[in-house]
C-alpha positions, 0 to 999 in steps of 0.5 A: 282875343275874345272867347267868342271869336271864330275865324273865317275858316272855322265858320266856313268849315262849320257851314260846310259840315251843316250843308253836307252832313255826310262829308266826313264819311265820304272823306273816309271812303275816299281815303280807304279807296286810295290809301288804306291798302294791305301790302303784299310782302312778297311783292315788295321784296320783288320790287326791291330785288328788281331795283338798279343801282343809280350813280350819284350824279345821273347826268354825268357822262361816262369817261 
């Protein structure tokens, strides 16, 4: 493979970044809004305490 080869995907991404130079910052803002959250340990413990044990096969009728 020649060293100057660039796949279509690479060319597309480079073109996209040139057309939208603030794309990476927008992606980081979206990630921060959806995923980068602080977790309240007390709330997590409450969720764990409120779980109901599940049977191994949930569709089996009780006999």
